[in-house]
C-alpha positions as CSV (number, residue, x, y, z in Angstrom):
1,M,0.2,-0.1,0.0
2,P,1.2,3.5,-0.6
3,R,2.9,5.4,2.0
4,F,2.6,9.4,3.0
5,L,4.6,11.2,5.3
6,A,2.3,13.5,7.1
7,V,3.7,16.5,8.7
8,Y,1.6,19.0,11.6
9,T,2.4,22.7,10.6
10,M,2.5,25.7,13.0
11,Q,3.6,29.3,12.3
12,P,5.7,30.5,15.5
13,Q,3.2,33.7,15.7
14,D,0.2,31.2,16.1
15,L,2.2,29.0,19.0
16,A,3.6,32.4,20.9
17,H,-0.6,33.3,20.9
18,F,-1.5,30.1,22.4
19,R,0.9,30.2,24.9
20,A,0.2,34.0,25.7
21,L,-3.8,32.9,27.0
22,P,-4.1,32.2,30.4
23,K,-2.4,28.8,32.0
24,A,-6.1,27.9,32.8
25,E,-7.5,28.2,29.2
26,Q,-4.1,26.7,27.8
27,D,-4.7,23.4,29.9
28,A,-8.5,23.6,28.9
29,I,-7.6,23.1,25.1
30,D,-4.9,20.8,25.9
31,A,-7.0,18.6,27.7
32,L,-9.9,18.6,24.7
33,G,-7.4,18.5,22.0
34,L,-5.4,15.3,23.2
35,R,-8.9,13.7,23.8
36,Q,-9.5,14.1,20.5
37,W,-6.4,13.7,19.0
38,T,-6.4,10.3,20.6
39,D,-10.1,9.5,19.6
40,W,-8.5,10.2,16.1
41,E,-5.1,8.4,16.0
42,E,-7.3,4.7,17.5
43,G,-9.7,5.3,15.1
44,N,-7.6,5.0,12.0
45,I,-4.8,3.1,13.6
46,A,-4.7,0.9,10.9
47,S,-3.5,3.2,8.8
48,F,-0.3,4.3,10.4
49,P,2.7,2.2,10.2
50,D,4.6,5.0,12.2
51,R,2.9,7.0,14.5
52,G,5.9,9.8,14.2
53,G,5.6,11.9,17.3
54,M,6.2,16.3,17.7
55,V,9.2,17.7,17.2
56,G,11.2,20.7,18.9
57,K,13.5,23.5,17.9
58,T,15.4,22.8,14.4
59,V,18.9,23.1,13.6
60,R,19.8,23.2,9.6
61,V,23.2,21.8,8.6
62,T,24.4,23.4,5.1
63,K,28.0,23.5,4.0
64,D,28.2,26.5,5.7
65,G,28.3,24.7,8.7
66,I,25.3,24.1,11.8
67,A,23.4,27.0,12.4
68,E,19.5,27.3,14.4
69,A,16.5,27.4,12.5
70,V,13.3,28.1,12.0
71,N,9.9,26.2,9.9
72,P,6.9,25.4,10.3
73,F,7.5,21.5,11.0
74,C,6.2,20.5,14.6
75,G,5.7,16.7,14.2
76,Y,5.0,14.3,11.9
77,I,3.0,10.7,11.2
78,V,3.4,8.1,8.6
79,V,0.5,7.2,7.0
80,E,-0.7,4.1,4.5
81,A,-3.8,5.1,2.0
82,D,-5.0,3.8,-1.0
83,S,-3.7,7.4,-2.8
84,I,-2.9,10.7,-1.4
85,D,-6.6,11.8,-1.3
86,A,-7.5,9.1,0.6
87,A,-4.2,9.7,2.9
88,A,-5.4,13.8,3.3
89,R,-8.9,12.8,3.8
90,L,-7.9,11.2,7.1
91,F,-7.1,14.6,7.9
92,E,-9.8,16.7,7.3
93,N,-11.2,18.6,11.0
94,H,-8.0,17.3,12.8
95,P,-7.6,18.4,16.1
96,H,-4.2,19.8,15.4
97,F,-6.0,23.0,13.5
98,V,-9.1,22.8,14.7
99,T,-8.5,22.7,18.5
100,F,-4.8,23.7,18.7
101,P,-3.4,26.8,16.9
102,G,-1.4,24.1,13.9
103,D,-2.1,25.6,10.7
104,G,-2.0,22.4,8.3
105,V,-0.7,19.2,7.5
106,D,1.3,18.8,4.4
107,I,1.5,15.0,3.0
108,M,3.7,13.8,0.8
109,P,4.3,10.6,-0.9
110,F,7.1,8.8,-0.2
111,L,9.3,7.7,-3.2
112,T,11.1,5.0,-2.2
113,E,10.3,1.7,0.0
114,P,11.5,2.0,3.4
115,V,15.0,0.3,4.2
116,P,14.1,-2.7,6.8
117,P,15.6,-1.7,10.1
118,R,19.6,-3.5,10.4
119,N,20.2,-6.2,13.0
């Protein structure tokens, strides 16, 4: 079955706005969103060979060296679906952008097969 990388995105200013909310309001959003996210994952678990995770600060390596960088990526998950459209439909109304301050989920097909783990 085709595999896709789904990358959760969030703009830094949206996260800053969320973090500026009163702590009680942040906690209420977190509690609701985490329940919704867990329910979503459990309802679609057969489509996720790698449940991925959330990611933090970025360091970029280039020919000029290593430096801090900023991008909108805040997490990922690997999806198996019949098509990119089917993979995308899994994320309609996702709590990442319905409840949390995320702005979207970018979905890309893998062009190569996974490499088997080394023993």
